[in-house]
N, C-alpha and C positions, 0 to 999 in steps of 0.2 A: 751882371745884374742881376736880380736875387731869385732865386724861385717865389710866386707864390704857394703853397699852402694845396695843394690837390684840395678842389673843392666838391662836397659831400653830394651826390646827386639827389636830388627832392623831386620824390617819387609822391601826390596826390595820391588821398590815405586812398585803398583802395573800396569800396562799398563792400559789406556787407553781404553773400548774399541772402537771399529772397530766402524764407522756407517753403518748405513742398508742402501744400494743401496737401494736407491729410484727407482720406478718403469720407463722402459722408459715411459717418453710422448709423449701421442697419441698424431701426428700429426692432427692437424683442419681437417676438413675430407676435400675435395676438395668440388671446384667450380665447379658447373656439367658441366661442359659441354653445351654446346645450337648448336645445326643448323645454320648456318643464312638465315634469311628472304627472298632474297632468293628460298634458298637452300626446306626450308618446304612448300613457292610455288607449286616448281617443284612438291616434295612431296606429296602433296593435289591434284596436279589440278593431274595431272597421278595414284594414287585409283579413284577417279571420274570420269575416263572416259575423261577430258575435253584436253587428249592433250597424246599421244602417247609416252612411250616411247622409246629416239636412245638407240641407244649402250653410245652417249660421255654421256646422261643422269643414266645409271644403270650405271656405271665411277663414275660420281660423285658424289649420292646418298653412292653408298658404302664404298669410302673412306670415305666423313662425320665418317655414320655406325663406322669402323673402329679407325678411330681418337676419338670415343668417346669412345671407349672398354674401360675400366680401368685394366681384368685383362686383359690379350694381347696371343693373342694360341687360344689349341683351348681347348676347356673346355671337 
């Protein structure tokens, strides 16, 4: 009886490894918001006592501060 040649073992092709998920890229820091020179001057004049704040002045300054707030809502 003749020996048959050894059979080559056939292995299923290995699945390629799934690529590792990359960490989410961090967004570049947003440019810092700044008040207009007119609002800065207004705030300076009020704080130094050169000007008495009106209701309109207070509303403009408050709107500027809230517009620069990065985290919305109460802390």
